[in-house]
N, C-alpha and C positions, 0 to 999 in steps of 0.2 A: 106602280112602280114597281118592275122587275126586279131582282136582284142584280143584273147582270148592269141593268140600267143607272143602279142606285149607287153604283163602284163610282164612277167618275164625282157626283156628288161629295160622297162619303169622303172622297179622298182630297178633292179641292176643300173642303170643309175643314178636314186637319192641318191642311199647307195652310188657311187663311188663320185659324187658331195658333200655329208658329209665327205666322206675323205680327199678331199683337203681342206672343211673349216675348216678341224680339223690341217688338215698339217699347213696350214696358222699360224692360232692361235699358236699352239705351236713353231713355228718357230719364232714366235715374241717374245714370252714370255720363251721359252729357251733359247734365244740365236745363234740360228743357226738348233736347233735338229728338226727333224721331230717326228710324234706319227705313222705314218702309213708307213711309206718309208724305212723300215730297213737297205739297202744297203747303203744309204748315210750316216744315224746316224752310220752303222757299219766301213765303211770309216774313218769316223772322230776319232770314238773310237780308229782305228789303230795311228793315227795322233799324236791323245792327248799321248798316250800308248810313241811311240815314243819322243815327247817333254818330257814327264816327266809332262805332265799337270792332273795329279794325281785327283784333285777336279772334274774336265770336266770330267774324263774319268769316275770316280764314278758313276756322272751323265750319262752319255751317256751310261753304262753299266746297269742301272738303269730302264731306260727307255727303253732299249733293252729285259733287262727280263722281264719286263711288258709284255710287246706286247708279247712276249714268255708263258707267263703265260696265257694272254688273249686266247692264239691258244688252250692250254692245257685245259682250262676250258669250252671253245667255243667247243671243238671235246667231251668232256663228257656230255655236255647238248646235242647235236645234237643226239647223239648213246642212250641216255636215254629216250626222250620226244618224241619217234617217228614224228609221221604226222604232230605236232605242232613246231618240232625242230626252226623254224624260226622266230615262235613269242616268242619262251622262248630265244632265243639269241639276237632279238632285244631289249625284254623286260630288259634282263638284262642290256644292254646296256645302255638304261634309266635311269634304278638303278645308274651307274656309271656315267654316265654326271651330271646326280643329285647332287651325292656323290661330285664330281670334282667341282661343283657350288659352291656348299657349304664350302666346302673347301677354296675356293679361296677368300669368302666372308672374310675368317678369316683368311687373308694375311698369307698363308701358305708359301709361296715361289716357291720355283721350285718343291716342292713335290707335287703341286696343282696338278697340270698335268698326273703323274702316273697312277690315275684310268681311265684316256682316253687314254692312250699310251694302256692300260688293252682293252680298250672296242676295241681300234683299233685290236688290238690282236684277240677278238673274228668275228671280221667284216669278215675276213675270210672267217668262217665256213657260215656265210649270203652265201655270194658269192658262196661257194662250194653247197650251198644246192639249190640255184634256178634254175629252169629248165631251160638248154641252156644258162646260163649267163654269163660265162666265160670270154665274151668279156665285162663285165661291172665290173668287178674285179679293185681294188683299185690300184694295180701295174701298173705304166704308165708306165714303160721299155716293159712291156710286152704287153701292149696295142699295143704301137707304133709299136713293133716287128710284130703284128698280122695284122696292118693295112700294113705296110711295104708289107710283105707277101700276102695281100687280092689284095692289087693294083698289084701285080706280076699277081696273080691267072687271076685278073681280065685285064690286059693286053696281058694275053695268050686266053682270052674267056673263058676261063676255068669255071667261074663264072659271076654272075652280079657285080652289086657296089654296092649292099645291107650290103655284108659281111665290105665293106671296110667301108660305110657310119657307119657302128653301133661301129669300133675300134675308126672313127674318133670322133662320138661322146663318147664314153667313154672318151675320152683324154679330150674333148672339156668341158667334165661335173667337171671332176676333176681340171683344170684350174678353171674354172668358180667359182668352190666352194672354192677353192683359192682366188682369186678375190674377192668374198662376205665375205669372212671369215678375209682378212684384212680390208678391208673396215669397217667393224662391228666393228673390235677389235678397231682399230682406232679411230672410232668415240663413244662408249659408255664402253668399256672397256673390261675385261678380263669374270668377271659374268654375263653382257647381253651375249658375246657372247657363251659360255657355255651351260646358259640356249636357246638361238637360237638353239644349235646343239640339246641340250634334247628335246626342241619341233619338229624339225624335225625327230627327228628317235622316237619320240614319232607317230608322223604321217606315219610313215613307218611301226611301230608294228601295229596301227588299220588298217593298209592298208593290213599287211600281216594276220592278223584276219582277214579280211572280205574274200581274196579272196588266203587264203592257199592253196584250193585246185589244183591253177591254176599256184600257182608259187613254192613249196616246190619240186624237187627232190628226188626221193628215193636213189638215190647213190648219193654222192656227187664227183665233180669235181677238181681234184689238182689244185691250180694253184701257183705262185709266181712272186719274184722280175724280 
C-alpha cells in the first residue's frame, strides 16, 4: 500500500480511536450509557422502559436523539460544502466538544455530554466520506464481523492478510481509545478529558485540511452497527 493509499486508513483509525475515547468517558459519566454505540443504548432503553425507570429512559432517549440529530446535520453539511465536507464536519465536531467542555466546567450534570453525542452522530459522515475507509468506522460490531469475513477469505486463499489486519487494527484502535479515555478521566476529570478529545479532533481537522484531496471520497458509503 502506498503512502497516499494508506492515508485514509490511518486517518479513519485515529477517528475510531477518538470514538473509543469518547465512549469510555460517556460510559463513566452517564452511568453506563455510550456516546457513539447506539445499539447498546437502544438495548438499555428497552430494559429501562420495561422496568419503568422513566428518568433513565428519558436520558437514554436524549442521547440517542442527539446522535440521530448529529447524523442529520452531518449529512446536511456534507451535501452542502462539496470537497471540503470532511473539514467542515470535523470542524463542527470540534465546536461541539469545546461547548461540552465549557458546559462541563459549569457542572451541568448529565446533560453535559449531549453535544458530544451529537458530534458522534456527525462522525458517521466523517467515515462515509473517507476514501475506502469503511473498515475504520466506529461501529465495533461491524469491524469484528468484517474481521471474521476477512479471515475466512484469507483461509481460502482468496485474499492476503492485509484486509484482516485492517479490520483488527480498527477494533484495536477503538479499544485503545477507550482505555486512554478511561485512564485520563480517572486521572484528571471530565473537563480535561473533553478538552483532550477536542484537541485530537482539532488535529484531525488540520490533517483533513492539509490532505483533503487524498482523503475525501466523492460518494459516501453506508456503515452500521
